[in-house]
Biopython code that builds the backbone (N, CA, C, O; Angstrom):
import numpy as np
from Bio.PDB.StructureBuilder import StructureBuilder

atoms = [
    (1, "MET", "N", (0.829, -28.520, 1.986)),
    (1, "MET", "CA", (0.844, -27.817, 0.656)),
    (1, "MET", "C", (-0.448, -26.598, 0.653)),
    (1, "MET", "O", (-1.657, -26.665, 0.873)),
    (2, "THR", "N", (0.533, -25.428, 0.269)),
    (2, "THR", "CA", (-0.430, -24.149, 0.436)),
    (2, "THR", "C", (-2.324, -24.266, -0.342)),
    (2, "THR", "O", (-2.453, -24.984, -1.334)),
    (3, "ALA", "N", (-3.297, -23.695, 0.091)),
    (3, "ALA", "CA", (-4.524, -23.623, -0.183)),
    (3, "ALA", "C", (-4.280, -23.044, -0.986)),
    (3, "ALA", "O", (-3.178, -22.497, -1.017)),
    (4, "LEU", "N", (-5.255, -22.881, -2.084)),
    (4, "LEU", "CA", (-5.375, -22.073, -3.236)),
    (4, "LEU", "C", (-6.857, -20.714, -3.298)),
    (4, "LEU", "O", (-7.943, -20.672, -2.721)),
    (5, "ILE", "N", (-6.491, -20.213, -3.829)),
    (5, "ILE", "CA", (-7.981, -19.114, -4.092)),
    (5, "ILE", "C", (-8.099, -19.168, -5.427)),
    (5, "ILE", "O", (-7.236, -19.419, -6.269)),
    (6, "THR", "N", (-9.418, -18.872, -5.575)),
    (6, "THR", "CA", (-9.692, -18.478, -7.437)),
    (6, "THR", "C", (-9.257, -16.876, -7.729)),
    (6, "THR", "O", (-8.372, -16.316, -7.082)),
    (7, "ARG", "N", (-9.992, -16.253, -8.769)),
    (7, "ARG", "CA", (-9.615, -15.127, -9.100)),
    (7, "ARG", "C", (-10.739, -14.139, -8.589)),
    (7, "ARG", "O", (-10.652, -12.957, -8.255)),
    (8, "ASN", "N", (-12.173, -15.276, -8.649)),
    (8, "ASN", "CA", (-12.801, -13.606, -8.395)),
    (8, "ASN", "C", (-12.912, -14.109, -6.739)),
    (8, "ASN", "O", (-13.459, -13.252, -6.046)),
    (9, "GLU", "N", (-12.483, -15.362, -5.985)),
    (9, "GLU", "CA", (-12.502, -14.900, -4.530)),
    (9, "GLU", "C", (-11.947, -13.749, -4.003)),
    (9, "GLU", "O", (-12.293, -12.798, -3.303)),
    (10, "LEU", "N", (-10.351, -14.418, -4.943)),
    (10, "LEU", "CA", (-9.530, -12.889, -4.642)),
    (10, "LEU", "C", (-9.889, -11.399, -5.033)),
    (10, "LEU", "O", (-9.481, -10.364, -4.504)),
    (11, "GLN", "N", (-10.518, -11.515, -5.803)),
    (11, "GLN", "CA", (-11.313, -10.344, -6.155)),
    (11, "GLN", "C", (-11.877, -9.787, -5.115)),
    (11, "GLN", "O", (-11.529, -8.741, -4.568)),
    (12, "ALA", "N", (-13.041, -10.712, -4.744)),
    (12, "ALA", "CA", (-14.055, -10.172, -3.580)),
    (12, "ALA", "C", (-13.093, -9.880, -2.489)),
    (12, "ALA", "O", (-13.436, -8.865, -1.883)),
    (13, "SER", "N", (-12.195, -10.325, -2.110)),
    (13, "SER", "CA", (-11.416, -10.043, -0.949)),
    (13, "SER", "C", (-10.821, -9.215, -1.274)),
    (13, "SER", "O", (-10.732, -8.753, -0.137)),
    (14, "ILE", "N", (-10.085, -8.299, -2.050)),
    (14, "ILE", "CA", (-9.426, -7.225, -2.215)),
    (14, "ILE", "C", (-10.376, -5.741, -2.025)),
    (14, "ILE", "O", (-10.103, -4.674, -1.475)),
    (15, "ASP", "N", (-11.825, -6.314, -2.885)),
    (15, "ASP", "CA", (-12.539, -5.573, -3.141)),
    (15, "ASP", "C", (-13.421, -4.887, -1.424)),
    (15, "ASP", "O", (-13.993, -3.877, -1.014)),
    (16, "ALA", "N", (-13.111, -5.896, -1.072)),
    (16, "ALA", "CA", (-13.515, -5.731, 0.866)),
    (16, "ALA", "C", (-12.781, -5.302, 1.616)),
    (16, "ALA", "O", (-13.244, -4.723, 2.598)),
    (17, "GLY", "N", (-11.715, -5.388, 1.490)),
    (17, "GLY", "CA", (-10.225, -5.054, 2.318)),
    (17, "GLY", "C", (-9.945, -5.876, 3.186)),
    (17, "GLY", "O", (-9.288, -5.523, 4.165)),
    (18, "THR", "N", (-10.450, -7.385, 3.007)),
    (18, "THR", "CA", (-9.953, -8.331, 4.168)),
    (18, "THR", "C", (-8.931, -9.479, 3.828)),
    (18, "THR", "O", (-8.884, -10.604, 4.327)),
    (19, "VAL", "N", (-7.931, -8.794, 2.625)),
    (19, "VAL", "CA", (-6.715, -10.075, 2.679)),
    (19, "VAL", "C", (-5.820, -9.051, 2.193)),
    (19, "VAL", "O", (-6.279, -8.171, 1.466)),
    (20, "THR", "N", (-4.124, -9.063, 2.628)),
    (20, "THR", "CA", (-3.146, -8.458, 2.207)),
    (20, "THR", "C", (-2.603, -9.677, 0.999)),
    (20, "THR", "O", (-2.452, -10.894, 1.102)),
    (21, "VAL", "N", (-2.416, -8.799, -0.064)),
    (21, "VAL", "CA", (-1.951, -9.509, -1.230)),
    (21, "VAL", "C", (-0.288, -9.158, -1.576)),
    (21, "VAL", "O", (0.204, -8.051, -1.797)),
    (22, "VAL", "N", (0.457, -10.629, -1.537)),
    (22, "VAL", "CA", (2.112, -10.461, -1.713)),
    (22, "VAL", "C", (2.316, -11.036, -2.974)),
    (22, "VAL", "O", (2.024, -12.221, -3.132)),
    (23, "ASP", "N", (2.872, -10.228, -4.092)),
    (23, "ASP", "CA", (3.490, -10.221, -5.108)),
    (23, "ASP", "C", (4.951, -11.130, -4.603)),
    (23, "ASP", "O", (5.704, -10.758, -3.704)),
    (24, "ALA", "N", (5.071, -12.033, -5.192)),
    (24, "ALA", "CA", (6.204, -13.210, -4.868)),
    (24, "ALA", "C", (7.634, -13.033, -6.141)),
    (24, "ALA", "O", (8.706, -13.634, -6.066)),
    (25, "LEU", "N", (7.218, -12.027, -7.251)),
    (25, "LEU", "CA", (8.196, -11.793, -7.832)),
    (25, "LEU", "C", (8.904, -10.751, -7.572)),
    (25, "LEU", "O", (10.091, -10.934, -7.844)),
    (26, "GLY", "N", (8.582, -9.370, -7.012)),
    (26, "GLY", "CA", (8.807, -8.622, -6.543)),
    (26, "GLY", "C", (10.141, -7.548, -7.905)),
    (26, "GLY", "O", (10.306, -7.976, -9.048)),
    (27, "GLY", "N", (10.652, -6.628, -7.545)),
    (27, "GLY", "CA", (11.694, -6.188, -7.929)),
    (27, "GLY", "C", (11.261, -5.382, -9.404)),
    (27, "GLY", "O", (10.353, -4.633, -9.043)),
    (28, "ASP", "N", (11.500, -5.149, -11.077)),
    (28, "ASP", "CA", (10.734, -4.981, -11.726)),
    (28, "ASP", "C", (9.364, -5.250, -12.650)),
    (28, "ASP", "O", (8.779, -4.745, -13.608)),
    (29, "TYR", "N", (9.249, -6.303, -11.791)),
    (29, "TYR", "CA", (8.479, -7.056, -12.118)),
    (29, "TYR", "C", (7.308, -6.726, -11.585)),
    (29, "TYR", "O", (6.276, -6.902, -12.232)),
    (30, "TYR", "N", (7.285, -6.011, -9.884)),
    (30, "TYR", "CA", (6.576, -5.185, -8.978)),
    (30, "TYR", "C", (5.968, -4.256, -9.533)),
    (30, "TYR", "O", (4.796, -3.947, -9.749)),
    (31, "ALA", "N", (7.126, -3.797, -9.760)),
    (31, "ALA", "CA", (6.965, -2.184, -10.773)),
    (31, "ALA", "C", (5.974, -2.052, -11.691)),
    (31, "ALA", "O", (4.954, -1.388, -11.508)),
    (32, "LYS", "N", (6.246, -2.676, -12.699)),
    (32, "LYS", "CA", (5.556, -2.572, -14.216)),
    (32, "LYS", "C", (4.330, -3.121, -13.436)),
    (32, "LYS", "O", (3.619, -2.150, -13.177)),
    (33, "GLN", "N", (3.927, -3.956, -13.082)),
    (33, "GLN", "CA", (2.436, -4.261, -12.771)),
    (33, "GLN", "C", (2.236, -5.356, -11.862)),
    (33, "GLN", "O", (2.567, -6.523, -12.067)),
    (34, "HIS", "N", (1.623, -4.853, -10.760)),
    (34, "HIS", "CA", (1.208, -6.260, -9.544)),
    (34, "HIS", "C", (-0.333, -5.769, -9.349)),
    (34, "HIS", "O", (-0.874, -4.838, -9.945)),
    (35, "LEU", "N", (-0.917, -6.643, -8.347)),
    (35, "LEU", "CA", (-2.584, -6.483, -8.035)),
    (35, "LEU", "C", (-2.986, -5.220, -7.354)),
    (35, "LEU", "O", (-2.094, -4.443, -7.013)),
    (36, "PRO", "N", (-3.862, -5.019, -7.190)),
    (36, "PRO", "CA", (-4.172, -4.216, -6.373)),
    (36, "PRO", "C", (-3.946, -4.120, -5.178)),
    (36, "PRO", "O", (-4.344, -5.042, -4.466)),
    (37, "GLY", "N", (-3.417, -3.272, -4.716)),
    (37, "GLY", "CA", (-2.251, -3.456, -2.965)),
    (37, "GLY", "C", (-1.632, -4.186, -2.705)),
    (37, "GLY", "O", (-1.163, -4.201, -1.567)),
    (38, "ALA", "N", (-1.273, -5.302, -3.769)),
    (38, "ALA", "CA", (-0.011, -5.668, -3.191)),
    (38, "ALA", "C", (1.237, -5.268, -2.609)),
    (38, "ALA", "O", (1.725, -4.152, -2.787)),
    (39, "VAL", "N", (1.785, -6.226, -1.874)),
    (39, "VAL", "CA", (2.993, -5.621, -1.449)),
    (39, "VAL", "C", (4.275, -6.555, -1.937)),
    (39, "VAL", "O", (4.095, -7.751, -2.166)),
    (40, "ALA", "N", (5.402, -6.023, -2.063)),
    (40, "ALA", "CA", (6.592, -6.849, -2.632)),
    (40, "ALA", "C", (7.356, -7.627, -1.530)),
    (40, "ALA", "O", (7.940, -7.134, -0.565)),
    (41, "LEU", "N", (7.215, -9.202, -1.926)),
    (41, "LEU", "CA", (7.652, -9.494, -0.726)),
    (41, "LEU", "C", (8.261, -11.045, -1.614)),
    (41, "LEU", "O", (7.469, -11.871, -2.066)),
    (42, "VAL", "N", (10.198, -11.227, -1.754)),
    (42, "VAL", "CA", (10.585, -12.040, -2.519)),
    (42, "VAL", "C", (11.173, -13.270, -1.473)),
    (42, "VAL", "O", (11.516, -12.997, -0.322)),
    (43, "ARG", "N", (11.237, -14.580, -1.999)),
    (43, "ARG", "CA", (11.351, -15.790, -0.684)),
    (43, "ARG", "C", (12.555, -14.892, -0.419)),
    (43, "ARG", "O", (11.919, -14.067, 0.237)),
    (44, "ASP", "N", (13.897, -14.366, -0.415)),
    (44, "ASP", "CA", (14.927, -14.371, -0.077)),
    (44, "ASP", "C", (14.781, -13.161, 1.154)),
    (44, "ASP", "O", (15.673, -12.837, 1.938)),
    (45, "ASP", "N", (13.765, -12.749, 1.099)),
    (45, "ASP", "CA", (13.554, -11.582, 2.060)),
    (45, "ASP", "C", (12.603, -11.557, 3.259)),
    (45, "ASP", "O", (12.428, -10.783, 4.199)),
    (46, "VAL", "N", (11.988, -12.860, 2.802)),
    (46, "VAL", "CA", (10.176, -13.310, 3.514)),
    (46, "VAL", "C", (10.906, -12.879, 5.110)),
    (46, "VAL", "O", (10.431, -11.937, 5.744)),
    (47, "ASP", "N", (12.109, -13.691, 5.657)),
    (47, "ASP", "CA", (12.466, -13.843, 7.011)),
    (47, "ASP", "C", (12.687, -12.672, 7.518)),
    (47, "ASP", "O", (12.253, -12.544, 8.662)),
    (48, "ASP", "N", (13.478, -11.307, 6.840)),
    (48, "ASP", "CA", (13.814, -9.996, 6.810)),
    (48, "ASP", "C", (12.620, -9.358, 6.944)),
    (48, "ASP", "O", (12.533, -8.563, 7.880)),
    (49, "LEU", "N", (11.422, -9.558, 6.040)),
    (49, "LEU", "CA", (10.786, -8.242, 5.640)),
    (49, "LEU", "C", (8.778, -8.814, 6.382)),
    (49, "LEU", "O", (7.849, -8.091, 6.744)),
    (50, "ALA", "N", (8.875, -10.148, 6.320)),
    (50, "ALA", "CA", (7.449, -10.220, 6.930)),
    (50, "ALA", "C", (7.184, -9.591, 8.083)),
    (50, "ALA", "O", (6.357, -8.683, 7.998)),
    (51, "PRO", "N", (7.717, -9.843, 9.296)),
    (51, "PRO", "CA", (7.267, -9.474, 10.401)),
    (51, "PRO", "C", (7.046, -7.620, 10.358)),
    (51, "PRO", "O", (6.369, -7.036, 11.205)),
    (52, "SER", "N", (7.612, -7.059, 9.450)),
    (52, "SER", "CA", (6.838, -5.532, 9.810)),
    (52, "SER", "C", (5.899, -5.189, 7.981)),
    (52, "SER", "O", (5.266, -4.170, 7.704)),
    (53, "LEU", "N", (6.063, -6.040, 7.334)),
    (53, "LEU", "CA", (5.225, -6.030, 6.311)),
    (53, "LEU", "C", (3.822, -6.751, 6.731)),
    (53, "LEU", "O", (2.877, -5.977, 6.580)),
    (54, "LEU", "N", (3.490, -7.892, 7.165)),
    (54, "LEU", "CA", (2.533, -8.699, 7.702)),
    (54, "LEU", "C", (2.871, -8.769, 9.303)),
    (54, "LEU", "O", (3.543, -9.624, 9.881)),
    (55, "PRO", "N", (2.327, -7.821, 9.759)),
    (55, "PRO", "CA", (2.883, -7.867, 11.372)),
    (55, "PRO", "C", (2.073, -9.080, 12.300)),
    (55, "PRO", "O", (2.548, -9.709, 13.246)),
    (56, "ASP", "N", (0.541, -9.205, 11.642)),
    (56, "ASP", "CA", (-0.320, -10.129, 12.008)),
    (56, "ASP", "C", (-0.293, -11.348, 11.461)),
    (56, "ASP", "O", (-0.528, -11.459, 10.258)),
    (57, "LEU", "N", (0.044, -12.647, 12.372)),
    (57, "LEU", "CA", (0.059, -13.677, 11.561)),
    (57, "LEU", "C", (-1.067, -14.480, 11.754)),
    (57, "LEU", "O", (-0.753, -15.670, 11.716)),
    (58, "ASP", "N", (-2.375, -14.269, 11.964)),
    (58, "ASP", "CA", (-3.651, -14.726, 11.578)),
    (58, "ASP", "C", (-4.499, -13.501, 10.580)),
    (58, "ASP", "O", (-5.702, -13.243, 10.539)),
    (59, "ALA", "N", (-3.345, -12.893, 9.823)),
    (59, "ALA", "CA", (-4.785, -12.551, 8.663)),
    (59, "ALA", "C", (-4.317, -12.929, 7.545)),
    (59, "ALA", "O", (-3.183, -13.361, 7.340)),
    (60, "ALA", "N", (-5.393, -12.741, 6.587)),
    (60, "ALA", "CA", (-5.351, -13.620, 5.751)),
    (60, "ALA", "C", (-4.166, -12.713, 4.595)),
    (60, "ALA", "O", (-4.025, -11.490, 4.633)),
    (61, "ILE", "N", (-3.442, -13.609, 3.658)),
    (61, "ILE", "CA", (-2.316, -13.389, 2.975)),
    (61, "ILE", "C", (-2.710, -14.348, 1.790)),
    (61, "ILE", "O", (-2.867, -15.569, 1.815)),
    (62, "VAL", "N", (-2.819, -13.520, 0.817)),
    (62, "VAL", "CA", (-2.957, -14.421, -0.474)),
    (62, "VAL", "C", (-1.273, -13.909, -1.709)),
    (62, "VAL", "O", (-0.990, -12.810, -2.186)),
    (63, "THR", "N", (-0.453, -15.402, -1.845)),
    (63, "THR", "CA", (0.874, -15.103, -2.453)),
    (63, "THR", "C", (0.634, -15.377, -4.234)),
    (63, "THR", "O", (-0.120, -16.211, -4.736)),
    (64, "TYR", "N", (1.335, -14.605, -4.799)),
    (64, "TYR", "CA", (1.068, -14.832, -6.424)),
    (64, "TYR", "C", (2.597, -14.646, -7.305)),
    (64, "TYR", "O", (3.643, -14.021, -7.126)),
    (65, "CYS", "N", (2.290, -15.159, -7.878)),
    (65, "CYS", "CA", (3.657, -15.191, -9.170)),
    (65, "CYS", "C", (2.933, -14.900, -10.612)),
    (65, "CYS", "O", (1.743, -14.605, -10.726)),
    (66, "SER", "N", (3.899, -15.041, -11.731)),
    (66, "SER", "CA", (3.191, -14.685, -12.861)),
    (66, "SER", "C", (2.291, -15.662, -13.568)),
    (66, "SER", "O", (1.649, -15.316, -14.560)),
    (67, "ASN", "N", (2.222, -17.156, -12.956)),
    (67, "ASN", "CA", (1.420, -18.216, -13.472)),
    (67, "ASN", "C", (2.004, -19.641, -13.131)),
    (67, "ASN", "O", (3.137, -20.100, -12.991)),
    (68, "PRO", "N", (0.882, -20.070, -13.070)),
    (68, "PRO", "CA", (1.452, -21.792, -12.428)),
    (68, "PRO", "C", (2.545, -22.812, -12.635)),
    (68, "PRO", "O", (2.610, -23.935, -12.136)),
    (69, "ALA", "N", (3.553, -22.111, -13.617)),
    (69, "ALA", "CA", (4.609, -22.846, -13.902)),
    (69, "ALA", "C", (5.231, -21.892, -13.003)),
    (69, "ALA", "O", (6.234, -22.444, -12.548)),
    (70, "CYS", "N", (5.108, -20.689, -12.519)),
    (70, "CYS", "CA", (6.126, -20.011, -11.338)),
    (70, "CYS", "C", (5.960, -20.423, -9.984)),
    (70, "CYS", "O", (4.981, -20.348, -9.241)),
    (71, "PRO", "N", (7.236, -20.923, -9.788)),
    (71, "PRO", "CA", (7.030, -21.472, -8.175)),
    (71, "PRO", "C", (7.514, -20.373, -7.170)),
    (71, "PRO", "O", (8.289, -20.697, -6.269)),
    (72, "ASN", "N", (6.991, -18.819, -7.326)),
    (72, "ASN", "CA", (7.742, -17.786, -6.190)),
    (72, "ASN", "C", (6.468, -17.726, -5.538)),
    (72, "ASN", "O", (6.592, -17.548, -4.326)),
    (73, "SER", "N", (5.533, -17.796, -5.853)),
    (73, "SER", "CA", (4.501, -17.679, -5.002)),
    (73, "SER", "C", (4.009, -18.978, -3.457)),
    (73, "SER", "O", (3.535, -18.807, -2.334)),
    (74, "GLY", "N", (4.528, -20.387, -4.377)),
    (74, "GLY", "CA", (4.845, -21.352, -3.644)),
    (74, "GLY", "C", (5.439, -21.100, -2.724)),
    (74, "GLY", "O", (4.809, -21.016, -1.670)),
    (75, "GLN", "N", (6.896, -20.871, -2.714)),
    (75, "GLN", "CA", (7.781, -20.744, -1.888)),
    (75, "GLN", "C", (7.763, -19.823, -0.683)),
    (75, "GLN", "O", (8.315, -19.914, 0.414)),
    (76, "VAL", "N", (6.871, -18.803, -1.276)),
    (76, "VAL", "CA", (6.725, -17.147, -0.075)),
    (76, "VAL", "C", (5.825, -17.726, 0.261)),
    (76, "VAL", "O", (5.815, -17.246, 1.394)),
    (77, "ALA", "N", (4.729, -18.606, 0.264)),
    (77, "ALA", "CA", (3.783, -19.212, 1.145)),
    (77, "ALA", "C", (4.280, -19.997, 2.085)),
    (77, "ALA", "O", (4.148, -19.623, 3.250)),
    (78, "ASP", "N", (4.933, -21.204, 1.816)),
    (78, "ASP", "CA", (5.636, -22.252, 2.399)),
    (78, "ASP", "C", (6.330, -21.597, 3.221)),
    (78, "ASP", "O", (6.381, -22.291, 4.237)),
    (79, "ARG", "N", (7.073, -20.367, 3.420)),
    (79, "ARG", "CA", (7.871, -20.258, 4.009)),
    (79, "ARG", "C", (7.515, -18.947, 4.883)),
    (79, "ARG", "O", (8.269, -18.486, 5.740)),
    (80, "LEU", "N", (5.974, -18.296, 4.462)),
    (80, "LEU", "CA", (5.091, -17.804, 5.474)),
    (80, "LEU", "C", (4.682, -18.462, 6.403)),
    (80, "LEU", "O", (4.723, -17.901, 7.498)),
    (81, "THR", "N", (4.115, -19.933, 6.345)),
    (81, "THR", "CA", (3.254, -20.610, 6.834)),
    (81, "THR", "C", (4.310, -21.334, 7.869)),
    (81, "THR", "O", (4.028, -21.654, 9.024)),
    (82, "ALA", "N", (5.690, -21.546, 7.171)),
    (82, "ALA", "CA", (6.986, -21.961, 8.923)),
    (82, "ALA", "C", (7.058, -20.925, 9.625)),
    (82, "ALA", "O", (7.300, -21.057, 10.825)),
    (83, "LEU", "N", (6.914, -19.954, 9.205)),
    (83, "LEU", "CA", (7.437, -18.300, 9.897)),
    (83, "LEU", "C", (6.099, -18.315, 11.001)),
    (83, "LEU", "O", (6.125, -17.520, 11.941)),
    (84, "GLY", "N", (4.637, -19.501, 10.792)),
    (84, "GLY", "CA", (3.738, -19.285, 12.031)),
    (84, "GLY", "C", (2.800, -18.290, 11.579)),
    (84, "GLY", "O", (2.357, -17.589, 12.488)),
    (85, "TYR", "N", (2.356, -18.027, 10.360)),
    (85, "TYR", "CA", (1.196, -17.446, 9.457)),
    (85, "TYR", "C", (0.158, -18.311, 9.365)),
    (85, "TYR", "O", (0.407, -19.155, 8.503)),
    (86, "THR", "N", (-0.714, -18.442, 9.788)),
    (86, "THR", "CA", (-2.012, -19.289, 10.000)),
    (86, "THR", "C", (-3.088, -19.433, 8.806)),
    (86, "THR", "O", (-4.068, -20.177, 8.759)),
    (87, "ASN", "N", (-2.414, -18.092, 7.434)),
    (87, "ASN", "CA", (-4.137, -17.722, 6.933)),
    (87, "ASN", "C", (-3.430, -17.530, 5.377)),
    (87, "ASN", "O", (-3.607, -16.510, 4.711)),
    (88, "VAL", "N", (-2.499, -18.835, 4.861)),
    (88, "VAL", "CA", (-1.841, -18.604, 3.543)),
    (88, "VAL", "C", (-2.766, -18.971, 2.717)),
    (88, "VAL", "O", (-3.609, -19.839, 2.943)),
    (89, "ARG", "N", (-2.641, -18.280, 1.650)),
    (89, "ARG", "CA", (-3.031, -19.207, 0.434)),
    (89, "ARG", "C", (-2.480, -18.256, -0.846)),
    (89, "ARG", "O", (-1.984, -17.129, -0.870)),
    (90, "LYS", "N", (-2.875, -19.475, -2.156)),
    (90, "LYS", "CA", (-1.595, -18.828, -3.033)),
    (90, "LYS", "C", (-2.908, -18.726, -4.592)),
    (90, "LYS", "O", (-3.713, -19.566, -4.997)),
    (91, "TYR", "N", (-2.640, -17.545, -5.006)),
    (91, "TYR", "CA", (-3.378, -17.206, -6.484)),
    (91, "TYR", "C", (-2.378, -18.153, -7.200)),
    (91, "TYR", "O", (-1.296, -17.685, -7.557)),
    (92, "ARG", "N", (-2.673, -19.459, -7.432)),
    (92, "ARG", "CA", (-1.738, -20.295, -8.333)),
    (92, "ARG", "C", (-2.093, -19.891, -10.062)),
    (92, "ARG", "O", (-1.354, -20.315, -10.951)),
    (93, "GLU", "N", (-2.914, -19.308, -10.269)),
    (93, "GLU", "CA", (-3.064, -18.971, -11.487)),
    (93, "GLU", "C", (-2.421, -17.265, -11.890)),
    (93, "GLU", "O", (-2.517, -16.797, -13.024)),
    (94, "GLY", "N", (-1.789, -16.528, -10.729)),
    (94, "GLY", "CA", (-1.294, -15.559, -11.185)),
    (94, "GLY", "C", (-1.627, -14.234, -12.143)),
    (94, "GLY", "O", (-2.685, -14.352, -12.761)),
    (95, "ILE", "N", (-0.889, -12.978, -12.370)),
    (95, "ILE", "CA", (-0.751, -11.950, -13.090)),
    (95, "ILE", "C", (-1.148, -12.321, -14.216)),
    (95, "ILE", "O", (-1.966, -11.689, -14.884)),
    (96, "GLU", "N", (-0.661, -13.292, -14.525)),
    (96, "GLU", "CA", (-1.330, -12.995, -15.951)),
    (96, "GLU", "C", (-2.705, -13.493, -16.316)),
    (96, "GLU", "O", (-3.506, -12.925, -17.059)),
    (97, "ASP", "N", (-2.911, -15.022, -15.472)),
    (97, "ASP", "CA", (-4.240, -14.704, -15.581)),
    (97, "ASP", "C", (-5.517, -13.561, -14.988)),
    (97, "ASP", "O", (-6.677, -13.427, -15.380)),
    (98, "TRP", "N", (-4.875, -12.954, -14.068)),
    (98, "TRP", "CA", (-5.818, -11.989, -13.387)),
    (98, "TRP", "C", (-5.955, -10.295, -15.217)),
    (98, "TRP", "O", (-6.814, -9.751, -15.912)),
    (99, "VAL", "N", (-4.745, -10.296, -15.056)),
    (99, "VAL", "CA", (-4.817, -9.745, -16.685)),
    (99, "VAL", "C", (-5.138, -9.765, -17.754)),
    (99, "VAL", "O", (-5.393, -8.874, -18.563)),
    (100, "GLY", "N", (-5.138, -11.260, -17.818)),
    (100, "GLY", "CA", (-6.119, -11.599, -19.055)),
    (100, "GLY", "C", (-7.326, -11.628, -18.652)),
    (100, "GLY", "O", (-8.044, -12.024, -19.570)),
    (101, "ALA", "N", (-8.286, -11.249, -17.100)),
    (101, "ALA", "CA", (-9.311, -11.291, -17.469)),
    (101, "ALA", "C", (-9.659, -9.976, -17.490)),
    (101, "ALA", "O", (-10.878, -9.844, -17.603)),
    (102, "GLY", "N", (-9.032, -8.908, -17.422)),
    (102, "GLY", "CA", (-9.259, -7.406, -17.300)),
    (102, "GLY", "C", (-9.492, -6.982, -16.575)),
    (102, "GLY", "O", (-10.375, -6.125, -16.547)),
    (103, "LEU", "N", (-8.795, -7.370, -15.562)),
    (103, "LEU", "CA", (-9.208, -6.817, -14.191)),
    (103, "LEU", "C", (-8.076, -5.944, -14.157)),
    (103, "LEU", "O", (-7.185, -6.099, -14.993)),
    (104, "ALA", "N", (-7.969, -4.638, -12.900)),
    (104, "ALA", "CA", (-7.064, -3.703, -13.087)),
    (104, "ALA", "C", (-5.654, -4.171, -12.335)),
    (104, "ALA", "O", (-5.452, -5.303, -11.895)),
    (105, "THR", "N", (-4.862, -3.218, -12.294)),
    (105, "THR", "CA", (-3.415, -3.750, -12.155)),
    (105, "THR", "C", (-2.918, -2.189, -11.482)),
    (105, "THR", "O", (-3.242, -1.212, -12.157)),
    (106, "GLU", "N", (-2.344, -1.997, -10.513)),
    (106, "GLU", "CA", (-1.407, -0.905, -10.361)),
    (106, "GLU", "C", (0.125, -1.063, -10.522)),
    (106, "GLU", "O", (0.570, -2.148, -10.148)),
    (107, "SER", "N", (0.977, -0.188, -11.001)),
    (107, "SER", "CA", (2.151, 0.164, -11.113)),
    (107, "SER", "C", (3.292, 1.163, -9.841)),
    (107, "SER", "O", (3.087, 2.007, -8.968)),
    (108, "ALA", "N", (4.193, 0.626, -10.263)),
    (108, "ALA", "CA", (5.051, 1.613, -8.865)),
    (108, "ALA", "C", (5.257, 2.996, -9.425)),
    (108, "ALA", "O", (5.797, 3.865, -8.740)),
]
sb = StructureBuilder()
sb.init_structure("model")
sb.init_model(0)
sb.init_chain("A")
sb.init_seg("    ")
for serial, (resi, resn, name, xyz) in enumerate(atoms, 1):
    if name == "N":
        sb.init_residue(resn, " ", resi, " ")
    sb.init_atom(name, np.array(xyz, "f"), 0.0, 1.0, " ", f" {name:<3s}", serial, name[0])
structure = sb.get_structure()
């Protein structure tokens, strides 16, 4: 199972520039709203796009999707781990929690 990260830990990592955030919703969801600096990567594209989007297998990576009921972030995190990424965590509460806390988002 993928390790979890809290909103406060994730915010601190984003502010410090020490994490790559992966939006596992992609598509229109990503275009409308995503966490600051996040890259879009959905499960079906992980094998093809991860090597170029995430070239460092040891970099800190955090996946997220909409909320705890959404399976996407876990699926992307599991696939990244299977591909050899060593520092993958999941923000289980997702963008709904982030927005609910009044934190900034970006749009494409």
